[in-house]
C-alpha positions as CSV (number, residue, x, y, z in Angstrom):
1,M,-22.8,19.6,29.2
2,A,-23.5,21.3,32.6
3,V,-25.9,21.4,35.1
4,R,-28.1,24.0,35.5
5,V,-29.1,25.0,38.7
6,L,-31.0,28.3,39.9
7,I,-30.1,29.0,43.6
8,A,-33.1,30.0,45.7
9,D,-32.6,31.4,49.5
10,D,-33.4,34.2,51.2
11,H,-29.8,34.8,51.9
12,V,-27.7,37.2,49.3
13,A,-24.7,36.1,51.2
14,L,-25.6,32.5,50.8
15,R,-26.5,32.6,47.6
16,R,-23.2,34.4,46.0
17,S,-21.3,31.4,48.3
18,L,-23.4,29.1,47.1
19,I,-22.9,30.5,43.7
20,R,-18.7,30.5,43.3
21,A,-18.6,26.7,45.5
22,L,-20.8,26.1,42.5
23,Q,-19.0,27.1,39.3
24,A,-15.6,26.5,40.6
25,D,-16.7,22.6,40.1
26,G,-16.7,23.0,36.6
27,G,-19.7,20.9,35.7
28,M,-22.3,23.2,37.0
29,E,-23.9,27.1,35.5
30,V,-25.7,28.7,38.5
31,V,-28.3,30.5,35.8
32,G,-30.1,32.7,38.0
33,E,-31.2,32.9,42.0
34,A,-34.0,34.3,43.7
35,G,-34.7,35.8,46.8
36,D,-38.4,34.1,47.6
37,G,-40.3,30.7,47.0
38,G,-42.3,33.1,44.5
39,L,-39.8,34.3,42.4
40,A,-37.6,31.2,42.2
41,V,-41.3,29.2,40.6
42,E,-41.4,31.6,38.1
43,M,-37.9,31.3,37.4
44,A,-37.8,27.7,37.2
45,K,-40.8,27.8,34.6
46,T,-38.6,30.4,32.3
47,L,-34.8,29.1,33.0
48,N,-35.5,25.6,33.0
49,P,-33.0,24.6,35.4
50,D,-32.2,21.2,35.9
51,V,-32.0,21.4,40.1
52,V,-33.0,24.3,42.0
53,I,-31.7,24.4,45.2
54,M,-33.9,25.8,47.3
55,D,-34.1,27.2,51.1
56,V,-37.4,25.2,53.5
57,V,-37.9,28.8,55.0
58,M,-38.5,31.9,52.7
59,P,-41.2,34.7,52.4
60,R,-43.8,34.7,49.8
61,I,-43.6,31.0,48.8
62,N,-42.2,28.8,51.4
63,G,-39.2,27.1,49.6
64,I,-41.8,23.3,50.2
65,D,-45.1,25.0,48.8
66,A,-42.3,26.1,46.0
67,T,-41.1,22.9,45.4
68,R,-44.5,21.6,44.6
69,Q,-45.1,24.4,42.0
70,I,-42.0,23.3,40.5
71,V,-41.7,19.7,40.3
72,H,-45.5,20.2,39.0
73,D,-44.3,22.5,36.2
74,C,-41.1,21.0,35.7
75,P,-41.2,18.0,35.7
76,H,-38.0,17.5,34.2
77,T,-36.7,19.6,37.4
78,Q,-34.7,18.4,40.3
79,V,-34.9,20.0,43.5
80,I,-32.7,20.3,46.2
81,G,-34.1,21.3,50.3
82,L,-31.7,23.0,51.5
83,S,-32.3,24.0,55.4
84,V,-30.7,24.4,58.4
85,H,-33.9,22.8,60.2
86,T,-32.1,18.9,61.4
87,S,-35.9,17.7,61.8
88,K,-37.0,14.5,60.0
89,A,-40.3,16.3,59.9
90,Y,-39.0,18.9,57.6
91,A,-37.1,16.2,55.6
92,T,-40.2,14.5,54.9
93,R,-42.4,17.6,54.0
94,M,-39.7,18.5,51.1
95,F,-40.0,14.9,50.1
96,K,-43.3,14.6,49.9
97,A,-43.4,18.2,47.7
98,G,-41.5,16.0,45.0
99,A,-37.5,17.0,46.2
100,S,-34.8,14.6,45.4
101,A,-32.9,16.2,48.4
102,Y,-32.5,17.3,51.3
103,V,-29.2,19.3,52.5
104,L,-27.9,21.0,56.1
105,K,-26.7,24.5,55.7
106,G,-24.0,23.7,58.4
107,G,-23.1,21.1,56.2
108,D,-19.5,21.2,54.3
109,L,-19.9,22.6,50.3
110,D,-19.3,19.6,49.1
111,E,-21.7,18.1,50.7
112,L,-24.3,20.2,48.3
113,V,-21.4,19.6,45.5
114,H,-22.8,16.3,45.6
115,A,-26.6,16.7,46.1
116,V,-26.6,18.0,42.9
117,E,-24.4,15.5,41.1
118,A,-26.5,12.9,42.8
119,V,-30.1,14.8,41.4
120,S,-28.9,15.5,38.4
121,H,-28.0,11.4,38.1
122,G,-31.8,10.5,38.8
123,E,-30.3,9.5,42.6
124,T,-32.0,11.1,46.1
125,Y,-29.7,12.4,48.6
126,L,-30.8,13.4,52.6
127,S,-27.7,14.9,55.2
128,P,-26.3,11.9,57.3
129,E,-26.7,14.0,60.3
130,I,-30.8,13.5,59.1
131,I,-30.1,9.5,58.9
132,D,-28.4,9.1,62.5
133,P,-30.0,12.1,64.4
134,G,-27.2,11.3,67.1
135,R,-24.7,12.7,64.7
136,L,-26.2,16.3,65.3
137,E,-25.9,15.4,68.7
138,S,-21.8,15.4,68.7
139,M,-21.8,18.5,66.4
């Protein structure tokens, strides 16, 4: 059975790239896309996705607050924070809001696919660059 994914990001081009990458995997079905946090919360309640890929900084409701609402209203849905922010503070805030993973936008799309697979099996995931900030300096 395919993992049902909702993508929430305010950049249309990124959403479309993510949709193509996730659907190419074969084990995932993108059930919707949202351009702001408020719409992501509404769509999560309606679509009941297995996983929401949530941009951290978005209009209307930011990704952290939207994650908190989704986790509260849809406890079976796992949330992956997706961000350009490499700061451990952002990752910590997403995990405290209830996210199961935090992935950097600058990473390979395969990393995001891996994160979706991990959280759909009840695991957590954190981009290695957050774990080892020294790696960021060499990039």
